N, CA, C and O atoms as a GROMACS GRO file, in nm:
protein
  292
    1MET      N    1   0.712  -0.262   2.107
    1MET     CA    2   0.722  -0.404   2.039
    1MET      C    3   0.652  -0.376   1.916
    1MET      O    4   0.689  -0.433   1.813
    2SER      N    5   0.542  -0.285   1.916
    2SER     CA    6   0.488  -0.287   1.762
    2SER      C    7   0.559  -0.213   1.661
    2SER      O    8   0.552  -0.238   1.541
    3GLN      N    9   0.632  -0.117   1.717
    3GLN     CA   10   0.714  -0.045   1.645
    3GLN      C   11   0.836  -0.147   1.553
    3GLN      O   12   0.870  -0.137   1.435
    4ARG      N   13   0.875  -0.233   1.648
    4ARG     CA   14   0.981  -0.332   1.601
    4ARG      C   15   0.917  -0.433   1.497
    4ARG      O   16   0.977  -0.475   1.398
    5ASP      N   17   0.778  -0.469   1.536
    5ASP     CA   18   0.714  -0.560   1.443
    5ASP      C   19   0.694  -0.497   1.301
    5ASP      O   20   0.728  -0.554   1.198
    6VAL      N   21   0.638  -0.378   1.305
    6VAL     CA   22   0.610  -0.310   1.189
    6VAL      C   23   0.726  -0.292   1.098
    6VAL      O   24   0.724  -0.308   0.976
    7LYS      N   25   0.830  -0.258   1.174
    7LYS     CA   26   0.964  -0.252   1.080
    7LYS      C   27   1.005  -0.362   1.015
    7LYS      O   28   1.049  -0.356   0.901
    8ARG      N   29   0.992  -0.496   1.098
    8ARG     CA   30   1.020  -0.620   1.047
    8ARG      C   31   0.939  -0.664   0.950
    8ARG      O   32   0.992  -0.734   0.864
    9PHE      N   33   0.806  -0.637   0.940
    9PHE     CA   34   0.711  -0.655   0.848
    9PHE      C   35   0.735  -0.577   0.722
    9PHE      O   36   0.720  -0.641   0.618
   10VAL      N   37   0.766  -0.462   0.714
   10VAL     CA   38   0.809  -0.383   0.608
   10VAL      C   39   0.932  -0.426   0.551
   10VAL      O   40   0.940  -0.430   0.429
   11ASP      N   41   1.031  -0.460   0.624
   11ASP     CA   42   1.152  -0.513   0.584
   11ASP      C   43   1.130  -0.638   0.491
   11ASP      O   44   1.176  -0.651   0.377
   12ARG      N   45   1.048  -0.732   0.562
   12ARG     CA   46   1.012  -0.843   0.483
   12ARG      C   47   0.947  -0.827   0.340
   12ARG      O   48   0.976  -0.895   0.241
   13VAL      N   49   0.853  -0.725   0.348
   13VAL     CA   50   0.781  -0.701   0.220
   13VAL      C   51   0.868  -0.659   0.110
   13VAL      O   52   0.838  -0.686  -0.007
   14HIS      N   53   0.989  -0.583   0.146
   14HIS     CA   54   1.080  -0.545   0.051
   14HIS      C   55   1.170  -0.656   0.002
   14HIS      O   56   1.197  -0.680  -0.116
   15ALA      N   57   1.214  -0.721   0.115
   15ALA     CA   58   1.302  -0.834   0.092
   15ALA      C   59   1.265  -0.962   0.027
   15ALA      O   60   1.345  -1.026  -0.041
   16ASP      N   61   1.140  -0.999   0.050
   16ASP     CA   62   1.087  -1.138   0.025
   16ASP      C   63   0.964  -1.113  -0.096
   16ASP      O   64   0.851  -1.073  -0.068
   17LYS      N   65   1.002  -1.139  -0.211
   17LYS     CA   66   0.913  -1.107  -0.327
   17LYS      C   67   0.780  -1.170  -0.307
   17LYS      O   68   0.675  -1.109  -0.325
   18LYS      N   69   0.788  -1.301  -0.266
   18LYS     CA   70   0.653  -1.385  -0.259
   18LYS      C   71   0.574  -1.330  -0.150
   18LYS      O   72   0.453  -1.330  -0.168
   19PHE      N   73   0.621  -1.278  -0.028
   19PHE     CA   74   0.564  -1.229   0.072
   19PHE      C   75   0.494  -1.091   0.027
   19PHE      O   76   0.378  -1.067   0.061
   20GLY      N   77   0.572  -1.001  -0.054
   20GLY     CA   78   0.547  -0.876  -0.087
   20GLY      C   79   0.432  -0.866  -0.201
   20GLY      O   80   0.356  -0.770  -0.218
   21SER      N   81   0.436  -0.981  -0.273
   21SER     CA   82   0.329  -0.993  -0.369
   21SER      C   83   0.200  -1.022  -0.294
   21SER      O   84   0.097  -1.012  -0.361
   22THR      N   85   0.190  -1.056  -0.169
   22THR     CA   86   0.039  -1.069  -0.118
   22THR      C   87  -0.013  -0.924  -0.116
   22THR      O   88  -0.130  -0.903  -0.146
   23ILE      N   89   0.066  -0.828  -0.085
   23ILE     CA   90   0.024  -0.698  -0.074
   23ILE      C   91  -0.045  -0.637  -0.191
   23ILE      O   92  -0.146  -0.568  -0.186
   24LYS      N   93   0.032  -0.676  -0.311
   24LYS     CA   94  -0.024  -0.638  -0.452
   24LYS      C   95  -0.165  -0.703  -0.469
   24LYS      O   96  -0.260  -0.640  -0.516
   25ARG      N   97  -0.174  -0.856  -0.421
   25ARG     CA   98  -0.280  -0.924  -0.449
   25ARG      C   99  -0.390  -0.858  -0.343
   25ARG      O  100  -0.507  -0.859  -0.381
   26ALA      N  101  -0.364  -0.810  -0.232
   26ALA     CA  102  -0.466  -0.744  -0.139
   26ALA      C  103  -0.524  -0.642  -0.202
   26ALA      O  104  -0.646  -0.640  -0.220
   27GLU      N  105  -0.432  -0.532  -0.246
   27GLU     CA  106  -0.476  -0.428  -0.322
   27GLU      C  107  -0.570  -0.441  -0.444
   27GLU      O  108  -0.658  -0.359  -0.467
   28THR      N  109  -0.541  -0.562  -0.528
   28THR     CA  110  -0.635  -0.595  -0.613
   28THR      C  111  -0.769  -0.630  -0.580
   28THR      O  112  -0.873  -0.601  -0.639
   29ASN      N  113  -0.748  -0.719  -0.444
   29ASN     CA  114  -0.882  -0.748  -0.403
   29ASN      C  115  -0.975  -0.613  -0.334
   29ASN      O  116  -1.097  -0.621  -0.318
   30ILE      N  117  -0.912  -0.520  -0.306
   30ILE     CA  118  -0.951  -0.407  -0.258
   30ILE      C  119  -1.039  -0.347  -0.356
   30ILE      O  120  -1.158  -0.324  -0.332
   31LEU      N  121  -0.978  -0.320  -0.478
   31LEU     CA  122  -1.028  -0.250  -0.583
   31LEU      C  123  -1.142  -0.344  -0.631
   31LEU      O  124  -1.247  -0.286  -0.660
   32LYS      N  125  -1.140  -0.455  -0.641
   32LYS     CA  126  -1.250  -0.565  -0.689
   32LYS      C  127  -1.353  -0.554  -0.585
   32LYS      O  128  -1.471  -0.550  -0.621
   33HIS      N  129  -1.327  -0.549  -0.476
   33HIS     CA  130  -1.454  -0.531  -0.344
   33HIS      C  131  -1.529  -0.404  -0.369
   33HIS      O  132  -1.649  -0.391  -0.348
   34ALA      N  133  -1.444  -0.304  -0.418
   34ALA     CA  134  -1.522  -0.168  -0.425
   34ALA      C  135  -1.605  -0.165  -0.558
   34ALA      O  136  -1.715  -0.110  -0.557
   35LYS      N  137  -1.562  -0.215  -0.658
   35LYS     CA  138  -1.626  -0.247  -0.779
   35LYS      C  139  -1.748  -0.308  -0.761
   35LYS      O  140  -1.850  -0.263  -0.811
   36LYS      N  141  -1.745  -0.420  -0.684
   36LYS     CA  142  -1.846  -0.517  -0.663
   36LYS      C  143  -1.964  -0.436  -0.577
   36LYS      O  144  -2.083  -0.467  -0.583
   37HIS      N  145  -1.917  -0.340  -0.506
   37HIS     CA  146  -2.026  -0.259  -0.433
   37HIS      C  147  -2.048  -0.125  -0.484
   37HIS      O  148  -2.070  -0.027  -0.413
   38HIS      N  149  -2.041  -0.128  -0.634
   38HIS     CA  150  -2.070   0.003  -0.712
   38HIS      C  151  -1.984   0.122  -0.670
   38HIS      O  152  -2.024   0.233  -0.704
   39TYR      N  153  -1.884   0.114  -0.607
   39TYR     CA  154  -1.801   0.228  -0.603
   39TYR      C  155  -1.701   0.241  -0.742
   39TYR      O  156  -1.636   0.146  -0.785
   40LYS      N  157  -1.701   0.350  -0.790
   40LYS     CA  158  -1.638   0.382  -0.910
   40LYS      C  159  -1.484   0.473  -0.888
   40LYS      O  160  -1.485   0.596  -0.876
   41PHE      N  161  -1.390   0.416  -0.887
   41PHE     CA  162  -1.268   0.503  -0.899
   41PHE      C  163  -1.162   0.427  -0.942
   41PHE      O  164  -1.172   0.304  -0.946
   42SER      N  165  -1.050   0.490  -0.979
   42SER     CA  166  -0.938   0.436  -1.037
   42SER      C  167  -0.825   0.401  -0.924
   42SER      O  168  -0.825   0.463  -0.817
   43ARG      N  169  -0.734   0.306  -0.951
   43ARG     CA  170  -0.627   0.275  -0.866
   43ARG      C  171  -0.546   0.408  -0.828
   43ARG      O  172  -0.502   0.431  -0.715
   44ALA      N  173  -0.534   0.482  -0.924
   44ALA     CA  174  -0.462   0.627  -0.881
   44ALA      C  175  -0.534   0.697  -0.814
   44ALA      O  176  -0.469   0.761  -0.732
   45GLU      N  177  -0.662   0.719  -0.810
   45GLU     CA  178  -0.782   0.795  -0.745
   45GLU      C  179  -0.763   0.749  -0.602
   45GLU      O  180  -0.747   0.826  -0.508
   46PHE      N  181  -0.765   0.613  -0.593
   46PHE     CA  182  -0.764   0.557  -0.462
   46PHE      C  183  -0.639   0.586  -0.378
   46PHE      O  184  -0.649   0.621  -0.260
   47TYR      N  185  -0.534   0.572  -0.432
   47TYR     CA  186  -0.419   0.607  -0.384
   47TYR      C  187  -0.381   0.772  -0.363
   47TYR      O  188  -0.316   0.808  -0.265
   48ALA      N  189  -0.414   0.841  -0.435
   48ALA     CA  190  -0.420   0.993  -0.417
   48ALA      C  191  -0.514   1.008  -0.307
   48ALA      O  192  -0.469   1.085  -0.222
   49HIS      N  193  -0.630   0.960  -0.278
   49HIS     CA  194  -0.688   0.984  -0.170
   49HIS      C  195  -0.629   0.940  -0.031
   49HIS      O  196  -0.628   1.009   0.071
   50LEU      N  197  -0.577   0.805  -0.044
   50LEU     CA  198  -0.496   0.766   0.071
   50LEU      C  199  -0.396   0.868   0.118
   50LEU      O  200  -0.396   0.913   0.233
   51ARG      N  201  -0.310   0.905   0.020
   51ARG     CA  202  -0.201   1.009   0.050
   51ARG      C  203  -0.257   1.108   0.095
   51ARG      O  204  -0.210   1.136   0.205
   52LYS      N  205  -0.350   1.185   0.057
   52LYS     CA  206  -0.420   1.314   0.112
   52LYS      C  207  -0.485   1.271   0.248
   52LYS      O  208  -0.475   1.353   0.340
   53ARG      N  209  -0.537   1.178   0.269
   53ARG     CA  210  -0.599   1.136   0.398
   53ARG      C  211  -0.507   1.129   0.519
   53ARG      O  212  -0.529   1.176   0.630
   54TRP      N  213  -0.384   1.054   0.471
   54TRP     CA  214  -0.275   1.026   0.563
   54TRP      C  215  -0.179   1.139   0.579
   54TRP      O  216  -0.091   1.128   0.665
   55GLY      N  217  -0.185   1.240   0.510
   55GLY     CA  218  -0.121   1.355   0.509
   55GLY      C  219   0.045   1.335   0.450
   55GLY      O  220   0.142   1.391   0.501
   56ILE      N  221   0.050   1.252   0.348
   56ILE     CA  222   0.149   1.210   0.278
   56ILE      C  223   0.183   1.331   0.181
   56ILE      O  224   0.105   1.358   0.089
   57THR      N  225   0.287   1.396   0.200
   57THR     CA  226   0.321   1.517   0.096
   57THR      C  227   0.413   1.494  -0.001
   57THR      O  228   0.408   1.553  -0.109
   58LYS      N  229   0.512   1.400   0.033
   58LYS     CA  230   0.618   1.382  -0.049
   58LYS      C  231   0.585   1.240  -0.138
   58LYS      O  232   0.537   1.144  -0.078
   59PRO      N  233   0.611   1.233  -0.268
   59PRO     CA  234   0.579   1.127  -0.340
   59PRO      C  235   0.655   1.001  -0.291
   59PRO      O  236   0.768   1.017  -0.243
   60PRO      N  237   0.596   0.862  -0.300
   60PRO     CA  238   0.695   0.770  -0.258
   60PRO      C  239   0.837   0.737  -0.311
   60PRO      O  240   0.861   0.764  -0.429
   61THR      N  241   0.915   0.692  -0.248
   61THR     CA  242   1.068   0.664  -0.304
   61THR      C  243   1.101   0.527  -0.280
   61THR      O  244   1.015   0.450  -0.237
   62ASP      N  245   1.222   0.488  -0.304
   62ASP     CA  246   1.256   0.356  -0.284
   62ASP      C  247   1.315   0.336  -0.128
   62ASP      O  248   1.366   0.233  -0.083
   63ASP      N  249   1.299   0.439  -0.071
   63ASP     CA  250   1.343   0.447   0.092
   63ASP      C  251   1.274   0.324   0.154
   63ASP      O  252   1.155   0.303   0.132
   64GLN      N  253   1.348   0.242   0.233
   64GLN     CA  254   1.268   0.136   0.297
   64GLN      C  255   1.173   0.191   0.398
   64GLN      O  256   1.086   0.110   0.428
   65ASP      N  257   1.166   0.306   0.457
   65ASP     CA  258   1.069   0.362   0.525
   65ASP      C  259   0.944   0.408   0.480
   65ASP      O  260   0.858   0.447   0.558
   66THR      N  261   0.929   0.404   0.351
   66THR     CA  262   0.813   0.450   0.269
   66THR      C  263   0.682   0.364   0.290
   66THR      O  264   0.682   0.241   0.298
   67CYS      N  265   0.582   0.436   0.297
   67CYS     CA  266   0.451   0.367   0.330
   67CYS      C  267   0.449   0.227   0.235
   67CYS      O  268   0.475   0.245   0.116
   68THR      N  269   0.426   0.114   0.271
   68THR     CA  270   0.415   0.009   0.180
   68THR      C  271   0.286   0.024   0.097
   68THR      O  272   0.299   0.010  -0.025
   69ILE      N  273   0.186   0.045   0.138
   69ILE     CA  274   0.056   0.076   0.034
   69ILE      C  275   0.105   0.170  -0.074
   69ILE      O  276   0.094   0.137  -0.192
   70CYS      N  277   0.159   0.286  -0.038
   70CYS     CA  278   0.174   0.394  -0.121
   70CYS      C  279   0.299   0.356  -0.216
   70CYS      O  280   0.306   0.396  -0.332
   71ALA      N  281   0.392   0.281  -0.157
   71ALA     CA  282   0.512   0.248  -0.238
   71ALA      C  283   0.451   0.128  -0.356
   71ALA      O  284   0.530   0.096  -0.445
   72CYS      N  285   0.328   0.071  -0.356
   72CYS     CA  286   0.286   0.001  -0.449
   72CYS      C  287   0.222   0.072  -0.571
   72CYS      O  288   0.155   0.006  -0.651
   73ILE      N  289   0.239   0.196  -0.585
   73ILE     CA  290   0.164   0.289  -0.677
   73ILE      C  291   0.236   0.250  -0.810
   73ILE      O  292   0.203   0.304  -0.916
   0.00000   0.00000   0.00000
């Protein structure tokens, strides 16, 4: 069931602009939260770290199966 739910979620993020924009707002909140707690890094550095940490070796594409967070880059 979780695989089906994650597919439905990612499909909705890509298809529903309003719903997908919540992801971008969440990203902004993450960066603001980090800054508030004296962490200093750029958006690009944040995503480079996530790609490395999660073992993503290919750059994001427009493919529907691309990681949602990394596709926001």
